[in-house]
C-alpha positions in Angstrom: -1.3 47.2 3.9 -0.7 43.7 5.6 -3.6 42.3 7.6 -3.5 39.5 10.1 -0.6 38.1 12.3 2.9 39.8 11.8 6.0 38.0 11.2 7.4 39.0 14.5 3.8 38.1 16.1 4.3 34.6 14.6 7.5 34.1 15.8 6.9 34.9 19.1 3.7 32.9 19.3 5.6 29.9 18.3 8.2 30.6 21.0 5.4 31.1 23.8 2.6 28.7 22.8 5.0 25.9 21.7 8.2 26.4 23.7 10.2 26.6 20.8 12.8 29.2 20.0 12.7 30.0 16.3 15.0 32.1 14.5 13.1 33.1 11.8 9.5 33.1 10.3 10.1 29.8 8.3 11.6 28.2 11.5 8.1 29.5 13.4 6.1 28.2 10.5 7.8 24.7 10.9 7.4 24.4 14.4 3.6 25.1 14.2 3.3 22.5 11.6 5.3 19.8 13.4 3.2 20.5 16.5 0.3 19.8 14.5 -1.2 23.3 14.4 -0.9 24.2 10.9 -4.3 25.8 9.2 -4.2 23.4 6.2 -2.0 20.8 4.8 -1.8 19.2 1.3 0.1 18.0 -1.7 2.8 15.6 -1.6 6.9 16.0 -2.0 6.8 13.7 -5.2 4.3 16.0 -6.8 4.6 19.0 -8.7 3.1 21.1 -6.4 5.4 19.8 -3.3 3.9 19.2 0.1 2.4 22.4 1.4 0.9 23.9 4.5 -0.6 26.7 5.8 0.1 28.9 8.8 -1.8 32.0 9.2 -1.0 34.2 6.0 2.0 32.0 4.9 2.3 28.9 2.6 5.5 26.7 3.3 6.5 24.2 0.3 8.5 21.4 0.4 10.1 19.9 -2.5 11.3 16.3 -3.1 14.7 17.3 -1.9 13.5 18.4 1.2 14.0 22.3 0.5 11.7 24.6 1.7 10.0 27.7 0.1 8.2 30.2 2.4 5.2 32.6 0.4 4.0 35.5 2.2 0.4 37.0 1.5 -1.3 40.1 2.2 -3.9 38.3 4.4 -5.2 35.1 5.5 -7.7 34.8 2.4 -5.0 35.5 -0.2 -3.0 32.5 1.2 -6.4 30.4 1.4 -7.1 31.2 -2.5 -3.5 29.9 -3.5 -3.8 27.0 -1.2 -6.8 25.9 -2.9 -5.4 26.4 -6.3 -2.4 24.3 -5.4 -4.6 21.7 -3.8 -6.9 21.4 -7.1 -3.7 21.1 -8.9 -2.2 18.4 -6.9 -5.7 16.2 -6.8 -5.8 16.5 -10.7 -2.1 15.3 -10.7 -2.7 12.6 -7.9 -5.8 11.2 -9.8 -3.8 11.1 -13.3 -1.1 9.3 -11.4 -3.6 6.7 -10.1 -3.4 8.2 -6.6 -5.9 7.3 -3.9 
């Protein structure tokens, strides 16, 4: 069973709170991110992880070509755990590349 927000709820909240009219969950998550309300943000489009951000129980990844992938989890905790894994991998990659 899924816990936390539903897809329909996320879309409605983006429409109501941000004045957006998203037609999909990805568009709603993007609206949340673009308005500065993502829960967490990490990575980089040039890295193997891509640039990624978290909105509720969803993670959105943008690759170096600008393509988005939406990952859905059963709850916020599962999304957090995956975000932490990706962030750890990104930091190791960035350090090896001589990032700051």
